[in-house]
C-alpha positions in Angstrom: -11.3 -19.0 -15.5 -13.0 -20.3 -12.4 -12.3 -19.0 -9.0 -11.6 -21.2 -6.0 -14.5 -21.3 -3.5 -11.9 -20.9 -0.7 -11.2 -17.3 -1.8 -12.8 -15.8 1.3 -11.4 -14.1 4.3 -13.5 -16.0 6.8 -11.1 -19.0 6.6 -8.3 -19.3 9.1 -4.8 -18.2 7.9 -3.5 -21.7 7.3 -6.4 -22.4 4.9 -6.0 -19.1 3.1 -2.3 -19.8 2.6 -3.3 -22.9 0.6 -6.5 -21.9 -1.2 -7.0 -18.1 -1.4 -7.1 -16.4 -4.7 -6.7 -19.6 -6.9 -7.9 -19.1 -10.5 -8.4 -22.3 -12.5 -8.4 -22.5 -16.2 -10.7 -24.7 -18.3 -8.4 -27.6 -17.6 -9.2 -27.7 -13.9 -5.6 -28.0 -12.7 -4.9 -28.7 -9.1 -1.8 -26.5 -8.7 -2.0 -22.9 -9.7 -1.2 -22.4 -13.4 1.9 -20.5 -14.4 1.1 -18.0 -17.2 4.3 -17.1 -18.9 3.0 -14.5 -21.3 3.8 -10.9 -22.1 0.4 -9.9 -23.5 -3.1 -11.0 -24.3 -5.3 -11.2 -27.4 -8.9 -9.9 -27.7 -11.9 -11.3 -29.5 -12.7 -7.9 -31.1 -11.5 -4.4 -31.3 -14.5 -3.4 -29.1 -13.4 -5.8 -26.4 -9.8 -4.4 -26.6 -11.1 -0.9 -26.3 -13.2 -1.8 -23.2 -10.2 -3.5 -21.6 -8.1 -0.4 -22.0 -10.8 1.9 -20.7 -11.2 -0.3 -17.6 -14.8 -1.4 -18.5 -13.7 -5.0 -19.0 -11.8 -6.4 -16.0 -9.5 -8.8 -18.1 -5.8 -8.7 -18.4 -3.9 -6.3 -20.8 -0.1 -6.7 -20.3 2.0 -8.7 -17.9 4.0 -5.7 -16.8 1.0 -4.8 -14.6 -1.6 -7.5 -14.9 -1.2 -11.3 -15.2 -3.3 -14.2 -13.9 -0.4 -15.8 -11.9 0.6 -12.4 -10.4 -3.1 -11.7 -9.6 -3.3 -15.0 -7.6 -0.3 -14.2 -5.6 -1.6 -10.7 -4.8 -5.1 -12.0 -3.9 -3.6 -14.6 -1.5 -1.6 -12.0 0.2 -4.6 -9.6 0.4 -6.7 -12.2 2.2 -3.8 -13.2 4.5 -3.0 -9.7 5.5 -6.5 -8.4 5.7 -5.9 -5.7 3.1 -8.2 -4.4 0.4 -5.7 -4.4 -2.5 -2.1 -5.1 -3.3 0.5 -4.8 -6.0 3.5 -7.0 -6.2 7.0 -5.9 -7.3 10.3 -7.3 -8.6 12.0 -7.1 -5.2 11.4 -6.0 -1.6 13.2 -2.8 -2.2 11.1 -2.1 -5.3 8.1 -2.5 -3.0 9.5 -0.2 -0.3 10.7 2.5 -2.7 7.4 2.5 -4.6 5.2 2.6 -1.5 7.2 5.6 -0.2 8.0 7.5 -3.4 4.9 7.0 -5.5 2.5 9.2 -3.5 5.0 12.0 -2.9 6.0 15.2 -4.7 8.6 17.9 -4.3 8.0 19.8 -1.1 6.6 16.8 0.9 8.1 15.5 4.1 8.8 12.0 5.3 9.6 10.9 8.9 11.3 7.5 9.5 12.8 5.6 12.3 16.7 5.6 12.3 16.6 1.8 12.8 16.3 0.7 9.1 17.9 -1.7 6.7 20.8 -0.1 4.8 18.9 0.2 1.5 15.9 1.7 3.2 18.2 4.3 4.8 19.5 5.1 1.3 16.0 5.7 0.0 15.2 8.0 3.0 18.5 9.8 3.4 19.9 10.0 -0.2 17.2 9.3 -2.8 14.2 11.3 -1.7 16.0 14.6 -1.0 17.3 14.5 -4.7 13.7 15.0 -5.7 12.9 17.8 -3.3 11.4 15.6 -0.6 12.4 16.5 2.9 13.2 13.7 5.3 13.7 13.4 9.1 15.1 10.4 11.0 13.9 9.9 14.6 14.5 7.5 17.5 11.7 5.1 16.7 11.1 4.3 20.4 10.6 8.0 21.3 7.0 8.9 20.6 7.7 12.6 21.4 10.3 12.6 18.6 7.7 11.3 16.1 5.3 14.0 17.3 7.9 16.8 17.1 8.9 15.7 13.6 5.4 16.1 12.3 5.0 19.1 10.0 2.1 20.5 7.9 3.8 19.0 4.8 4.4 15.5 6.4 2.8 12.9 4.2 4.4 9.6 5.3 5.8 7.9 8.4 8.0 4.8 7.7 9.3 2.1 10.1 10.4 -1.5 10.4 9.2 -3.6 13.4 11.0 -5.7 14.5 13.9 -3.7 13.2 16.8 -5.0 11.1 19.1 -6.3 12.6 18.6 -5.6 16.3 15.0 -6.9 16.5 13.7 -3.9 18.4 9.9 -3.6 18.4 8.2 -0.2 17.8 4.8 0.9 19.0 2.8 0.7 15.7 -0.6 1.8 17.1 0.8 4.8 18.9 3.0 5.9 15.9 0.0 5.4 13.6 -2.1 7.7 15.8 0.5 10.4 15.7 0.8 10.1 11.9 -3.0 10.3 11.4 -3.2 13.3 13.7 -1.2 15.2 11.2 -2.9 13.8 8.1 0.1 11.5 7.3 0.1 7.7 6.5 2.1 5.1 8.2 4.0 2.6 6.0 5.3 -0.5 7.9 8.0 -3.0 6.7 6.7 -6.2 8.3 9.3 -8.6 6.9 10.9 -9.6 10.2 7.6 -10.4 11.9 5.9 -12.0 8.8 2.2 -11.9 8.4 2.0 -15.0 10.6 3.1 -13.1 13.7 2.0 -9.5 13.1 -0.8 -7.6 11.2 0.2 -3.9 11.0 -3.0 -2.9 9.2 -5.0 -4.2 12.1 -2.7 -2.1 14.4 -3.4 1.1 12.6 -0.9 1.2 9.7 -2.0 2.3 6.3 0.4 0.4 4.1 2.4 -2.8 4.7 5.4 -3.8 2.6 7.3 -7.1 2.3 10.4 -8.5 0.8 8.8 -11.7 -0.4 12.3 -12.9 -1.1 12.6 -13.7 2.6 10.0 -15.9 4.4 7.4 -15.9 1.7 9.7 -17.7 -0.7 11.7 -19.1 2.1 13.8 -21.4 0.1 16.4 -19.2 -1.6 14.9 -19.3 -5.1 13.7 -15.9 -6.3 13.2 -12.2 -5.6 9.9 -10.4 -5.0 8.1 -7.8 -3.0 4.5 -6.7 -2.4 2.6 -3.6 -1.2 -0.7 -4.0 0.6 -3.1 -1.2 1.5 -6.6 0.2 0.9 -8.2 0.0 -2.6 -8.0 3.8 -2.7 -4.3 4.0 -1.9 -3.3 1.3 -4.4 -5.6 2.7 -7.2 -4.6 6.4 -6.6 -0.9 6.1 -6.0 0.6 2.6 -6.7 -1.1 1.1 -9.8 -0.3 3.7 -12.4 3.2 4.3 -11.0 4.0 0.7 -11.4 2.2 0.4 -14.7 4.2 3.3 -16.2 7.6 2.8 -14.5 7.7 -1.0 -14.6 9.2 -2.4 -11.3 7.3 -5.5 -12.2 7.5 -9.0 -10.8 7.9 -11.8 -13.3 5.0 -14.3 -13.5 7.5 -17.1 -12.8 8.6 -15.5 -9.5 5.0 -14.8 -8.6 4.2 -18.5 -9.1 7.2 -19.5 -6.9 6.1 -17.2 -4.2 2.5 -18.4 -4.5 3.6 -21.9 -3.9 5.9 -20.7 -1.0 2.8 -19.2 0.7 1.3 -22.7 1.0 4.0 -23.7 3.6 4.6 -20.2 5.1 2.7 -20.9 8.4 4.4 -24.3 8.9 7.9 -23.0 8.2 7.6 -19.8 10.2 6.2 -21.6 13.3 9.0 -24.2 13.1 11.7 -21.6 12.6 10.3 -19.5 15.4 10.4 -22.5 17.8 14.0 -23.2 16.8 15.0 -19.5 17.2 13.5 -19.4 20.7 15.4 -22.5 21.7 18.7 -21.0 20.4 18.0 -17.7 22.2 17.5 -19.5 25.5 20.8 -21.3 25.1 22.8 -18.3 24.0 21.3 -16.1 26.7 23.4 -17.8 29.4 26.5 -18.5 27.3 29.6 -17.0 28.8 30.9 -15.7 25.5 27.7 -13.8 24.7 27.6 -10.1 25.8 24.0 -9.4 24.7 21.1 -11.5 23.4 18.0 -10.0 21.7 15.0 -12.1 20.9 11.4 -10.8 20.8 9.9 -13.9 22.3 11.9 -13.7 25.6 10.8 -11.9 28.8 14.2 -10.0 28.8 13.6 -8.3 25.4 13.6 -4.5 25.9 10.1 -4.2 24.6 8.7 -7.5 25.9 5.4 -5.9 27.0 4.9 -4.4 23.5 5.8 -7.7 21.8 2.9 -9.4 23.8 0.6 -6.6 22.9 1.1 -6.4 19.1 2.7 -9.7 18.0 1.3 -13.2 18.1 4.7 -14.8 18.3 8.4 -14.1 18.5 10.7 -14.2 15.4 12.7 -16.5 13.3 15.7 -14.4 13.9 18.0 -14.0 16.9 20.5 -11.2 17.5 23.5 -11.7 19.7 26.8 -9.9 20.5 29.9 -12.0 20.9 32.5 -10.8 23.4 35.7 -9.8 21.7 34.3 -7.6 18.9 34.7 -8.2 15.2 37.6 -10.6 15.5 35.7 -12.9 17.7 32.5 -12.6 15.7 34.3 -13.5 12.5 35.9 -16.6 14.2 32.4 -17.7 15.2 31.1 -17.2 11.7 34.0 -19.0 10.1 33.7 -22.0 12.5 30.0 -22.6 11.8 29.4 -25.8 9.8 25.6 -25.8 9.3 24.6 -22.1 9.4 25.8 -20.4 6.2 27.2 -16.8 6.0 24.7 -14.9 3.9 22.9 -11.5 4.0 19.6 -13.1 3.3 17.1 -14.4 5.9 13.9 -16.4 6.3 15.4 -19.3 4.4 14.9 -23.0 5.0 18.7 -23.0 5.6 20.0 -21.3 8.7 21.9 -18.1 7.8 24.2 -15.8 9.7 25.4 -12.3 8.9 27.6 -9.7 10.4 25.6 -6.4 10.0 28.4 -4.0 10.7 30.4 -5.2 7.7 27.4 -6.1 5.4 23.9 -4.7 5.6 24.8 -1.7 7.6 28.4 -1.1 6.6 27.7 2.2 4.9 26.7 3.8 8.3 29.2 5.7 10.3 30.6 3.7 13.3 28.9 6.1 15.7 25.6 5.7 14.0 25.9 1.9 14.1 26.7 2.1 17.8 23.7 4.2 18.4 21.5 1.6 16.8 23.1 -1.2 18.9 25.0 -2.7 15.9 28.3 -3.4 17.6 31.4 -5.0 15.9 30.6 -8.2 17.7 26.9 -8.3 16.8 25.6 -11.3 14.7 22.2 -11.8 13.2 21.1 -15.4 13.1 18.1 -16.5 10.9 16.9 -19.9 12.0 16.2 -22.5 9.2 14.4 -25.8 9.2 17.3 -27.9 10.5 16.9 -29.8 13.8 17.2 -27.3 16.6 19.7 -29.5 18.5 22.0 -29.6 15.5 22.0 -25.9 15.2 22.6 -25.4 18.9 25.5 -27.8 18.8 26.9 -26.0 15.8 26.6 -22.6 17.5 28.0 -23.6 20.8 31.0 -25.4 19.2 31.8 -22.3 17.1 31.6 -20.1 20.2 34.0 -22.4 22.1 36.6 -21.7 19.4 36.0 -17.9 19.4 
């Protein structure tokens, strides 16, 4: 197979999203090929032996190596500025593997309290079952991160911006604290996307994505990816995934690979729309609170300017009147659809208190800013004016 000449990190992100990592077969196809195969054949027993010993760099089995999957991983590596990557079946498979694979009983993990519900399950419920100690901290409070550090602390984990309240955490400072104690920092960057934030450049050691979200961006398939140094992937991730099998299918990898071609265009358009919606809702009389990372009134506006290149495709807002009013708004919307997904070409809305964060105690949700009236809005690719009209009409009926 021949390699695309554009597989180089000196190109700008938009170019990498179209060309990086492309492998062409002897047929010279324009679009990346989809290799739907479980295994591979060898020209000789000697070649097979060399492949399994790692002396021949070819493919062995699609559970952990496949040309289409390799193209997706290479494109993400060059976009993110990582040394290596492994893709997974889902975003949560990527998160769980990135956290769990390097750990053993007796290790300690520190994480921000502001996490997606499934991530909280991994930290609070899953890891302790295997003798791994965990501590949750207020992600904004650097002193809490510092105090939580122990001799056996191996991993810090956070989301920034957070799900669903779009708070922004200080990645460089938290990375510095982690490194001072010999720990690594894992960052879930799904809400920022690689278009607007580069955690590795900010000091993080590992970045994870639910590729189901913006990377696919059109509601078609599931996927996830872990990006880090060659040493971390080789030592901790590759063999774990090879033996336990949270593998992405070649078909899903191909869909995600094609989704990357338009990621920059989609994220920029969705961000512009989200910013316009935020500006309108900020002054609406039925909105008690508006959170958007691109606005000057965001609680961490200075930090947003420091570590992000743009705002977000998501807007968080609290409707006056609690759950009843929020449900009326959701039910009155005509364009935006009720769904717990995000980053889609279609605008999506969800009520976190009864969906993504419903397993939390009411007082824990309140502490995170997830009120009964809070709604998370994911801007799609519809015309911004149509979405604004849809939202304002729904609010009028609340």
